[in-house]
C-alpha positions as CSV (number, residue, x, y, z in Angstrom):
1,X,165.0,141.2,67.3
2,X,163.9,143.4,64.5
3,X,166.1,145.6,62.5
4,X,163.7,147.9,61.7
5,X,164.6,151.4,63.5
6,X,161.9,152.6,65.8
7,X,161.4,156.5,66.7
8,X,159.0,157.3,69.5
9,X,158.4,160.8,71.5
10,X,159.4,161.0,74.5
11,X,159.3,163.3,77.5
12,X,160.1,163.6,80.9
13,X,162.0,165.2,83.9
14,X,165.9,165.3,84.5
15,X,167.0,163.9,87.5
16,X,170.0,163.5,89.8
17,X,171.5,160.1,89.6
18,X,175.1,158.7,90.8
19,X,176.7,158.8,87.6
20,X,175.2,162.1,86.6
21,X,172.1,163.1,85.3
22,X,169.2,160.9,84.7
23,X,166.2,161.2,81.8
24,X,163.2,159.9,83.6
25,X,160.3,159.3,81.0
26,X,156.9,160.5,82.0
27,X,155.3,157.0,81.1
28,X,157.3,153.6,81.0
29,X,158.4,152.1,77.1
30,X,157.0,148.9,76.7
31,X,157.5,146.1,74.2
32,X,161.3,148.5,73.3
33,X,164.9,147.1,73.7
34,X,165.7,148.0,77.2
35,X,169.4,148.3,78.4
36,X,170.7,149.1,75.0
37,X,172.0,152.2,74.0
38,X,169.7,154.4,71.7
39,X,169.7,158.3,70.5
40,X,167.9,160.7,71.9
41,X,167.5,164.2,70.1
42,X,166.1,167.4,72.6
43,X,166.1,170.2,70.5
44,X,168.1,169.8,67.6
45,X,170.6,168.2,69.7
46,X,171.3,164.3,69.8
47,X,172.9,161.8,72.2
48,X,173.4,158.4,72.9
49,X,171.5,156.9,76.0
50,X,171.2,153.9,77.5
51,X,168.0,152.6,78.0
52,X,166.4,151.1,81.1
53,X,163.2,150.2,81.5
54,X,162.4,148.6,85.1
55,X,158.8,147.6,86.6
56,X,157.1,151.0,86.3
57,X,159.8,153.7,85.1
58,X,162.0,154.2,81.9
59,X,164.9,156.0,82.6
60,X,167.7,157.2,79.6
61,X,171.3,157.4,81.0
62,X,173.2,159.5,79.0
63,X,176.2,158.1,77.7
64,X,178.1,161.3,77.3
65,X,178.0,164.5,79.0
66,X,174.3,165.9,78.4
67,X,173.2,169.4,77.3
68,X,172.6,171.8,79.7
69,X,169.6,170.8,81.7
70,X,169.4,171.6,85.0
71,X,167.9,169.0,87.8
72,X,163.9,168.9,87.7
73,X,163.5,170.8,84.2
74,X,160.9,168.9,81.9
75,X,162.4,168.0,78.3
76,X,160.4,166.4,75.3
77,X,162.7,164.7,72.5
78,X,162.9,161.8,70.2
79,X,164.0,158.4,70.9
80,X,165.9,156.9,68.1
81,X,165.7,153.2,68.6
82,X,168.0,151.1,66.1
83,X,167.2,147.9,67.1
84,X,162.9,148.5,66.6
85,X,160.5,146.7,69.0
86,X,160.8,143.5,71.0
87,X,157.6,141.1,71.2
88,X,157.5,139.4,74.2
89,X,156.6,135.9,74.4
90,X,156.7,132.9,76.4
91,X,159.7,130.3,76.3
92,X,159.2,127.3,74.5
93,X,159.7,124.8,77.7
94,X,157.2,127.2,80.2
95,X,154.8,127.0,76.4
96,X,155.3,123.4,77.0
97,X,154.5,122.6,80.5
98,X,151.8,124.7,80.3
99,X,150.2,122.6,77.2
100,X,151.2,119.3,79.1
101,X,149.0,120.5,82.3
102,X,146.3,122.2,80.4
103,X,146.8,125.3,81.2
104,X,145.7,128.7,79.2
105,X,149.2,130.6,79.0
106,X,147.7,133.0,76.3
107,X,145.3,134.9,79.2
108,X,148.4,136.7,80.9
109,X,148.4,140.5,79.9
110,X,151.5,142.6,79.5
111,X,153.0,143.2,82.9
112,X,151.8,139.5,84.1
113,X,154.1,138.3,81.3
114,X,157.2,140.3,82.0
115,X,156.8,139.8,85.3
116,X,157.0,136.1,84.8
117,X,160.2,136.2,82.0
118,X,162.0,138.1,84.5
119,X,161.1,135.8,87.3
120,X,162.4,132.7,84.5
121,X,165.5,134.7,83.4
122,X,166.5,135.2,87.3
123,X,166.9,131.3,87.5
124,X,170.4,130.5,88.3
125,X,170.3,126.7,87.7
126,X,167.9,124.6,85.9
127,X,166.3,123.1,88.8
128,X,165.2,126.3,90.0
129,X,164.2,127.6,86.5
130,X,162.1,124.2,86.4
131,X,160.4,124.8,89.7
132,X,159.6,128.3,88.9
133,X,158.0,127.0,85.8
134,X,155.8,124.6,87.7
135,X,155.1,127.4,90.3
136,X,153.7,129.9,87.2
137,X,152.3,126.3,85.5
138,X,150.4,125.7,88.5
139,X,148.8,129.7,89.0
140,X,147.6,129.9,84.9
141,X,144.0,129.2,84.4
142,X,142.9,126.0,82.7
143,X,142.6,125.4,79.1
144,X,139.0,125.7,77.8
145,X,138.0,121.9,77.4
146,X,140.7,120.6,80.2
147,X,139.9,118.4,82.6
148,X,142.4,119.7,84.6
């Protein structure tokens, strides 16, 4: 991951959570560190947050008590990501399998690539990972000029 910090304007609403209030962003963050700690500044007060980006939503979980924000409150602030953006790329084993089969891996859009990377990362054994790689490769379009 790059060492250059990134600052992003964000907004959302306060939502209830099992461990305290959550800050639900109005737009999902793409290409940024997730499951790491960032710093959120709301109205001049900065506090650490855990960044949780899921399939269709990003939630900020305050690491310490929030300033007084009631459930349902709309808020806006600045999110500081100390580790910058995280480029998504296909792992070498997937790239090699796609090349061997004459398949076009670069045609995946951001959401499809995110899904594939998650699908592969959740494999619990090497055999399961290989089976998943084959499933992904078989679903890819043939590369231009490929006989397959």
